[in-house]
C-alpha positions, 0 to 999 in steps of 0.5 A: 484107908483099910481094905479087905480082899473080895474073896470070891473075886480073888479065888476066881482069878486065881482059879482062872490062872491056875495059881494056888493061894500058897503060890499067890502068897509067895509071889506077893511076898507074904506067908501062906498063913498071912494070906489065909488071914487076908482071904478070910477077912481077919486081916487087911492088906497094907497099901504096899501088899495091895499094890503087889497083888494088883500088879501080880494079877494085872488088875488096874481097877482097885475095886475089882478085888478090894472093898474099902473098910471104915 
């Protein structure tokens, strides 16, 4: 299953927590360039990266920050 980030939701969560996109990338084990591609919708995060993002943001509801892509 592929999933895309919900950019507006992620951006809002990062702003609320005062976390930059670059810091988010580092804290989830990816590069800032790859994170930029994820945020723009050009790439889909792997299941492992999705899990890291959810854990870092303390999100238990998958659909809050991801949408499923066919």
